[in-house]
N, C-alpha and C positions, 0 to 999 in steps of 0.2 A: 386459614385464609378464606375469604369469600370468593365467590365466583367472579365478582366484578374485578377483584385484584388480579385473578388469573387471566381474565380477558384483557385487561389493560396491559399486563405484562406481555401477553402474546401480541397485542397490537403494537407495542413499542418495539418488539423484536422484528416484526414484519416491516415496520417503518425504517428501522435501522438497516435491515438487509436491502431494502429498496434504495435507500440513500447511498449505500456502499456500491451497489450495482450501477447506479447513475453516475457516481464519481469515477468508477473504474472505466465506464464507457467513455466519459469525457476525456480522461487521461489517455485512453487508447487512441482516440481520434487525434488528440494533440500529438501523440507520439508518432502516429502515421505521418502527419504533416511534417514533423521534424526530421524523420528518417528520409522521407521523400525529398524534402528540400535539401537536406545535407548531402544526399547522394547526387542530386543534380549539381550542387555547387562543387562537388569533388570531381565532376565529369563522368560519373557512372550513370548508366541507364538500366537499373535492375527492373525485372518484371514485377508486376503487382503482387504476385504470390510471395516473392522474397521480401518486399516491403512490409507486407502484413505479417509474415513470419518473424522478421526481425523486430517489428513493433510489439508483437505478442510476447516474444522472449524478454524484451526490455520491461514491459509492463508486469509480467509475472515475477521477474527479479525484483522489481520495485515493491510489489505487494508482499513478497516473501520476506524481504529484508526489512520491511516496515514493522514486522513483529518483534524485531530485536531492539533492545534498549540501547541508547547511546553509550552507556557505561559498561557494555559487555566486555570490551577490551581493557577497561580501566582497572586499577588496583582497588580491591575491596576494602583495604584498611586505610582509606583516606580519612582525614580529620573531618571533612565536611560531609562524609557519607552518612554519618549518624544524624546529621541535621536535616537531611533531605526528607521531604514528606513522601516523595515517590522515589524509592530506591530501586535498585536492580532486582527485579523479582524473578529473573530467569534461572539463576543457580542457587535457589534457597532450598 
């Protein structure tokens, strides 16, 4: 491989990381709004620390569960499983 291919691959990785950080930040702020609004609607008045903590836990759970495929709990001997282009790669 040439140096140009390595540098373009490195650039694509950096761009991908930057996009993921940007999306995670947007999701975090939306989650803060949802948690804060939901607690106000429920009649609670939590401190800002607890709103940020609960939003952080929710976002981390969403990010971690996003790595699992939807077919994780499904049966692997389905008839249409062989026809799928993107199968369950988790337990191979």
